[in-house]
C-alpha positions as a Markdown table, in Angstrom:
| # | Residue | x | y | z |
|---|---|---|---|---|
| 1 | Unk | 119.7 | 73.0 | 61.3 |
| 2 | Unk | 121.0 | 69.7 | 62.7 |
| 3 | Unk | 118.6 | 67.7 | 65.4 |
| 4 | Unk | 119.2 | 65.9 | 67.7 |
| 5 | Unk | 117.6 | 62.5 | 67.9 |
| 6 | Unk | 117.3 | 62.5 | 71.7 |
| 7 | Unk | 116.0 | 66.0 | 72.2 |
| 8 | Unk | 113.0 | 64.7 | 69.8 |
| 9 | Unk | 112.1 | 61.5 | 71.5 |
| 10 | Unk | 112.3 | 63.2 | 74.9 |
| 11 | Unk | 109.7 | 66.3 | 74.0 |
| 12 | Unk | 107.5 | 63.5 | 72.1 |
| 13 | Unk | 107.1 | 61.8 | 75.8 |
| 14 | Unk | 107.0 | 64.9 | 77.6 |
| 15 | Unk | 103.8 | 66.4 | 74.6 |
| 16 | Unk | 101.5 | 62.8 | 76.1 |
| 17 | Unk | 101.7 | 63.9 | 80.0 |
| 18 | Unk | 100.7 | 67.1 | 79.7 |
| 19 | Unk | 96.8 | 67.1 | 79.3 |
| 20 | Unk | 94.7 | 68.8 | 76.5 |
| 21 | Unk | 92.5 | 71.9 | 77.9 |
| 22 | Unk | 89.7 | 73.2 | 76.2 |
| 23 | Unk | 88.9 | 76.7 | 75.9 |
| 24 | Unk | 85.8 | 76.4 | 78.4 |
| 25 | Unk | 87.8 | 75.0 | 80.8 |
| 26 | Unk | 90.7 | 77.6 | 80.3 |
| 27 | Unk | 88.4 | 80.7 | 81.1 |
| 28 | Unk | 86.7 | 78.7 | 83.9 |
| 29 | Unk | 89.8 | 78.3 | 85.7 |
| 30 | Unk | 90.9 | 81.6 | 85.0 |
| 31 | Unk | 87.0 | 82.3 | 85.9 |
| 32 | Unk | 88.0 | 81.0 | 89.2 |
| 33 | Unk | 91.2 | 82.4 | 89.8 |
| 34 | Unk | 90.2 | 85.8 | 89.6 |
| 35 | Unk | 87.5 | 84.9 | 92.3 |
| 36 | Unk | 90.7 | 83.5 | 94.5 |
| 37 | Unk | 92.0 | 86.6 | 94.0 |
| 38 | Unk | 89.5 | 88.7 | 94.5 |
| 39 | Unk | 88.3 | 87.1 | 97.5 |
| 40 | Unk | 92.3 | 87.3 | 99.2 |
| 41 | Unk | 92.2 | 91.1 | 97.5 |
| 42 | Unk | 89.0 | 92.0 | 100.1 |
| 43 | Unk | 90.8 | 90.4 | 103.1 |
| 44 | Unk | 93.9 | 91.9 | 102.3 |
| 45 | Unk | 94.6 | 95.2 | 104.8 |
| 46 | Unk | 93.0 | 91.8 | 107.5 |
| 47 | Unk | 95.7 | 89.8 | 106.9 |
| 48 | Unk | 98.7 | 92.2 | 107.0 |
| 49 | Unk | 97.2 | 93.7 | 110.0 |
| 50 | Unk | 97.8 | 89.8 | 111.2 |
| 51 | Unk | 100.8 | 88.8 | 109.7 |
| 52 | Unk | 102.6 | 92.2 | 111.5 |
| 53 | Unk | 101.0 | 91.6 | 114.8 |
| 54 | Unk | 102.6 | 88.1 | 114.7 |
| 55 | Unk | 105.7 | 89.5 | 114.0 |
| 56 | Unk | 105.5 | 91.9 | 117.2 |
| 57 | Unk | 104.5 | 88.8 | 118.8 |
| 58 | Unk | 108.0 | 87.1 | 117.2 |
| 59 | Unk | 109.8 | 90.1 | 117.5 |
| 60 | Unk | 108.8 | 89.7 | 121.4 |
| 61 | Unk | 109.6 | 87.0 | 122.5 |
| 62 | Unk | 113.0 | 86.9 | 120.6 |
| 63 | Unk | 114.3 | 90.0 | 123.1 |
| 64 | Unk | 113.0 | 87.6 | 126.0 |
| 65 | Unk | 114.9 | 85.1 | 124.4 |
| 66 | Unk | 117.7 | 87.1 | 124.3 |
| 67 | Unk | 117.7 | 86.5 | 120.2 |
| 68 | Unk | 118.8 | 90.4 | 119.5 |
| 69 | Unk | 119.6 | 89.5 | 115.7 |
| 70 | Unk | 116.3 | 87.9 | 115.0 |
| 71 | Unk | 114.5 | 89.9 | 117.4 |
| 72 | Unk | 115.5 | 93.1 | 115.2 |
| 73 | Unk | 114.5 | 91.4 | 112.4 |
| 74 | Unk | 110.8 | 90.1 | 113.3 |
| 75 | Unk | 111.4 | 94.6 | 114.3 |
| 76 | Unk | 111.9 | 96.3 | 111.3 |
| 77 | Unk | 109.0 | 93.6 | 110.1 |
| 78 | Unk | 106.7 | 95.1 | 112.0 |
| 79 | Unk | 108.0 | 98.8 | 111.7 |
| 80 | Unk | 107.6 | 97.8 | 107.4 |
| 81 | Unk | 104.3 | 96.2 | 107.7 |
| 82 | Unk | 103.1 | 99.5 | 109.7 |
| 83 | Unk | 103.9 | 101.4 | 107.0 |
| 84 | Unk | 102.3 | 98.9 | 104.7 |
| 85 | Unk | 99.0 | 99.6 | 106.3 |
| 86 | Unk | 99.5 | 103.1 | 107.0 |
| 87 | Unk | 100.3 | 103.9 | 103.2 |
| 88 | Unk | 96.9 | 101.2 | 102.4 |
| 89 | Unk | 94.3 | 103.2 | 104.8 |
| 90 | Unk | 95.5 | 106.8 | 103.5 |
| 91 | Unk | 95.7 | 105.5 | 99.9 |
| 92 | Unk | 92.1 | 104.0 | 101.1 |
| 93 | Unk | 90.6 | 106.8 | 102.6 |
| 94 | Unk | 91.7 | 109.6 | 99.8 |
| 95 | Unk | 90.2 | 107.3 | 96.9 |
| 96 | Unk | 86.8 | 107.1 | 98.5 |
| 97 | Unk | 87.1 | 110.7 | 99.4 |
| 98 | Unk | 87.9 | 111.5 | 95.6 |
| 99 | Unk | 84.5 | 109.6 | 94.4 |
| 100 | Unk | 82.1 | 111.9 | 93.9 |
| 101 | Unk | 78.5 | 110.8 | 96.2 |
| 102 | Unk | 76.4 | 112.3 | 93.3 |
| 103 | Unk | 77.2 | 111.7 | 89.8 |
| 104 | Unk | 74.4 | 114.3 | 87.7 |
């Protein structure tokens, strides 16, 4: 195999630009990332409802300003958002009903 010396020199330069991260720092970053994901997941239904409401407002505004193309697009987003929120609610209530109140 023949290596191009320009590629080797470029790779050596790039190695110096990336700082080395210790394993404890990687674990700490991973724990922080999981914390952010858990907090976002906790408020995900509220975020979904807010985005659906925002699309509804945009759709109404577009219909009032005779911008039919974007009005139809935002209406489709509203319908998709409502279906998603309803499915999320049904799935959540289904899982809550499956859990026994008391473990014997």
